[in-house]
N, CA, C and O of each residue as an XYZ file, in Angstrom:
276
protein
N      11.116    -14.088      6.940
C       9.661    -14.146      6.910
C       9.103    -12.816      7.407
O       9.616    -12.236      8.363
N       8.066    -12.348      6.759
C       7.465    -11.058      7.077
C       6.427    -11.224      8.193
O       5.714    -12.226      8.245
N       6.352    -10.242      9.073
C       5.373    -10.302     10.159
C       3.992     -9.922      9.630
O       3.866     -9.276      8.590
N       2.969    -10.331     10.359
C       1.593    -10.020      9.975
C       1.364     -8.511      9.929
O       0.691     -8.010      9.029
N       1.920     -7.794     10.891
C       1.771     -6.339     10.942
C       2.421     -5.675      9.740
O       1.852     -4.753      9.155
N       3.606     -6.136      9.370
C       4.301     -5.573      8.216
C       3.547     -5.883      6.928
O       3.477     -5.038      6.036
N       2.983     -7.086      6.819
C       2.206     -7.461      5.641
C       0.974     -6.565      5.503
O       0.679     -6.091      4.406
N       0.263     -6.332      6.587
C      -0.923     -5.470      6.560
C      -0.532     -4.048      6.167
O      -1.249     -3.403      5.402
N       0.581     -3.559      6.673
C       1.053     -2.217      6.328
C       1.383     -2.120      4.842
O       0.992     -1.156      4.183
N       2.095     -3.105      4.312
C       2.427     -3.102      2.887
C       1.173     -3.200      2.027
O       1.067     -2.537      0.995
N       0.227     -4.025      2.452
C      -1.015     -4.188      1.719
C      -1.835     -2.898      1.750
O      -2.435     -2.517      0.745
N      -1.861     -2.239      2.887
C      -2.570     -0.969      3.010
C      -1.978      0.081      2.063
O      -2.719      0.789      1.382
N      -0.666      0.181      2.020
C       0.001      1.129      1.115
C      -0.304      0.804     -0.343
O      -0.549      1.705     -1.144
N      -0.291     -0.468     -0.683
C      -0.589     -0.910     -2.041
C      -2.027     -0.542     -2.415
O      -2.282     -0.084     -3.529
N      -2.951     -0.739     -1.499
C      -4.356     -0.418     -1.763
C      -4.567      1.077     -1.970
O      -5.336      1.475     -2.845
N      -3.909      1.891     -1.194
C      -4.022      3.342     -1.371
C      -3.573      3.727     -2.771
O      -4.238      4.525     -3.432
N      -2.465      3.180     -3.230
C      -1.957      3.487     -4.573
C      -2.909      2.993     -5.663
O      -2.965      3.579     -6.744
N      -3.664      1.913     -5.386
C      -4.569      1.329     -6.379
C      -6.001      1.869     -6.287
O      -6.868      1.451     -7.054
N      -6.251      2.791     -5.356
C      -7.593      3.346     -5.211
C      -8.568      2.408     -4.525
O      -9.763      2.415     -4.817
N      -8.052      1.603     -3.613
C      -8.880      0.668     -2.864
C      -8.935      1.079     -1.397
O      -7.968      1.610     -0.851
N     -10.066      0.829     -0.775
C     -10.229      1.062      0.660
C     -10.107     -0.298      1.349
O     -10.940     -1.181      1.140
N      -9.092     -0.460      2.152
C      -8.792     -1.725      2.833
C      -8.925     -1.503      4.330
O      -8.378     -0.537      4.862
N      -9.650     -2.391      5.023
C      -9.956     -2.184      6.446
C      -8.914     -2.743      7.420
O      -9.167     -2.803      8.623
N      -7.768     -3.145      6.921
C      -6.641     -3.622      7.730
C      -6.872     -4.981      8.387
O      -6.150     -5.350      9.313
N      -7.871     -5.728      7.916
C      -8.046     -7.098      8.370
C      -6.912     -7.935      7.786
O      -6.653     -7.848      6.585
N      -6.234     -8.735      8.590
C      -5.120     -9.522      8.043
C      -5.571    -10.394      6.871
O      -6.624    -11.029      6.940
N      -4.783    -10.427      5.800
C      -5.138    -11.249      4.643
C      -4.953    -12.736      4.951
O      -4.308    -13.113      5.929
N      -5.538    -13.562      4.090
C      -5.423    -15.019      4.212
C      -4.400    -15.506      3.192
O      -4.489    -15.183      2.008
N      -3.436    -16.279      3.658
C      -2.441    -16.836      2.740
C      -3.036    -18.072      2.087
O      -3.409    -19.030      2.764
N      -3.122    -18.039      0.738
C      -3.712    -19.166      0.007
C      -2.657    -20.081     -0.601
O      -2.950    -21.232     -0.926
N      -1.460    -19.595     -0.755
C      -0.308    -20.393     -1.159
C       0.928    -19.579     -0.808
O       0.795    -18.410     -0.445
N       2.109    -20.141     -0.901
C       3.301    -19.385     -0.506
C       3.425    -18.062     -1.277
O       3.546    -18.052     -2.502
N       3.392    -16.971     -0.546
C       3.550    -15.649     -1.135
C       2.316    -15.080     -1.800
O       2.382    -14.007     -2.399
N       1.167    -15.786     -1.708
C      -0.083    -15.319     -2.327
C      -1.144    -15.175     -1.241
O      -1.340    -16.073     -0.422
N      -1.827    -14.023     -1.249
C      -2.787    -13.697     -0.199
C      -4.101    -13.221     -0.806
O      -4.116    -12.621     -1.881
N      -5.204    -13.491     -0.112
C      -6.494    -12.909     -0.482
C      -6.876    -11.921      0.612
O      -6.527    -12.087      1.781
N      -7.601    -10.893      0.199
C      -8.094     -9.900      1.147
C      -9.323     -9.230      0.542
O      -9.575     -9.345     -0.657
N     -10.070     -8.543      1.365
C     -11.265     -7.843      0.900
C     -11.026     -6.343      0.967
O     -10.448     -5.828      1.924
N     -11.486     -5.653     -0.076
C     -11.355     -4.201     -0.150
C     -12.488     -3.658     -1.025
O     -13.183     -4.411     -1.707
N     -12.654     -2.353     -0.987
C     -13.681     -1.674     -1.767
C     -13.026     -0.743     -2.763
O     -12.157      0.049     -2.398
N     -13.438     -0.831     -4.028
C     -12.934      0.090     -5.041
C     -13.596      1.444     -4.835
O     -14.819      1.532     -4.728
N     -12.799      2.484     -4.779
C     -13.330      3.830     -4.552
C     -13.530      4.544     -5.892
O     -12.820      5.499     -6.207
N     -14.497      4.072     -6.672
C     -14.795      4.701     -7.949
C     -15.836      5.799     -7.747
O     -16.319      5.993     -6.631
N     -16.182      6.510     -8.800
C     -17.088      7.661     -8.693
C     -18.436      7.316     -8.079
O     -18.923      8.049     -7.218
N     -19.050      6.216     -8.503
C     -20.371      5.882     -7.956
C     -20.291      5.534     -6.470
O     -21.264      5.713     -5.738
N     -19.161      5.050     -6.032
C     -18.980      4.775     -4.603
C     -18.837      6.091     -3.840
O     -19.488      6.300     -2.816
N     -17.991      6.959     -4.340
C     -17.737      8.235     -3.657
C     -18.943      9.161     -3.675
O     -19.255      9.796     -2.668
N     -19.618      9.242     -4.808
C     -20.698     10.220     -4.960
C     -22.054      9.714     -4.484
O     -22.812     10.467     -3.873
N     -22.371      8.441     -4.756
C     -23.706      7.930     -4.448
C     -23.719      6.836     -3.389
O     -24.787      6.341     -3.030
N     -22.569      6.458     -2.893
C     -22.510      5.432     -1.862
C     -22.746      4.025     -2.372
O     -23.048      3.124     -1.590
N     -22.611      3.823     -3.693
C     -22.801      2.506     -4.287
C     -21.473      1.751     -4.247
O     -20.790      1.602     -5.261
N     -21.134      1.289     -3.073
C     -19.836      0.641     -2.849
C     -20.052     -0.848     -2.608
O     -21.064     -1.261     -2.042
N     -19.079     -1.648     -3.048
C     -19.168     -3.090     -2.866
C     -17.797     -3.642     -2.501
O     -16.809     -3.409     -3.197
N     -17.761     -4.369     -1.408
C     -16.513     -5.011     -1.003
C     -16.285     -6.230     -1.889
O     -17.210     -7.004     -2.135
N     -15.053     -6.399     -2.368
C     -14.714     -7.508     -3.246
C     -13.437     -8.187     -2.772
O     -12.649     -7.611     -2.022
N     -13.250     -9.422     -3.224
C     -12.028    -10.143     -2.903
C     -10.947     -9.783     -3.921
O     -11.203     -9.715     -5.123
N      -9.745     -9.556     -3.419
C      -8.593     -9.263     -4.261
C      -7.462    -10.216     -3.877
O      -7.472    -10.824     -2.807
N      -6.497    -10.325     -4.774
C      -5.313    -11.141     -4.533
C      -4.072    -10.264     -4.584
O      -3.990     -9.323     -5.373
N      -3.124    -10.584     -3.743
C      -1.816     -9.929     -3.764
C      -0.767    -11.026     -3.648
O      -0.995    -12.067     -3.032
N       0.381    -10.769     -4.251
C       1.456    -11.756     -4.156
C       2.799    -11.048     -4.135
O       2.936     -9.914     -4.594
N       3.773    -11.739     -3.597
C       5.136    -11.220     -3.624
C       5.753    -11.580     -4.959
O       5.801    -12.750     -5.340
N       6.217    -10.586     -5.653
C       6.884    -10.779     -6.948
C       8.155     -9.954     -6.931
O       8.122     -8.736     -6.756
N       9.275    -10.633     -7.115
C      10.588     -9.983     -7.111
C      10.791     -9.144     -5.851
O      11.326     -8.036     -5.904
N      10.351     -9.696     -4.712
C      10.590     -9.069     -3.426
C       9.645     -7.959     -3.019
O       9.860     -7.311     -1.995
N       8.580     -7.722     -3.818
C       7.632     -6.689     -3.417
C       6.212     -7.197     -3.610
O       5.969     -8.093     -4.419
N       5.291     -6.630     -2.875
C       3.892     -7.029     -2.913
C       3.198     -6.337     -4.082
O       3.317     -5.122     -4.241
N       2.472     -7.105     -4.905
C       1.742     -6.554     -6.056
C       0.333     -7.132     -6.073
O       0.105     -8.235     -5.576
N      -0.612     -6.388     -6.644
C      -1.965     -6.887     -6.856
C      -1.970     -7.770     -8.095
O      -1.274     -7.490     -9.071
N      -2.754     -8.829     -8.049
C      -2.872     -9.709     -9.232
C      -4.335     -9.913     -9.580
O      -4.650    -10.618    -10.539
């Protein structure tokens, strides 16, 4: 079983690769291996004009690694 700290670290790394800003709040497990969390997409209008919106995202363990769904 993965620790909460390790899960947050993996989720943070995944968000960086996906262009998301994640505030390191622990995700909520909604079913075995599936988590919800909130993050902000860092698109051009967010970066340039500050038009940013936090949204809910899902992540799950697939074949031993965490992926966005």
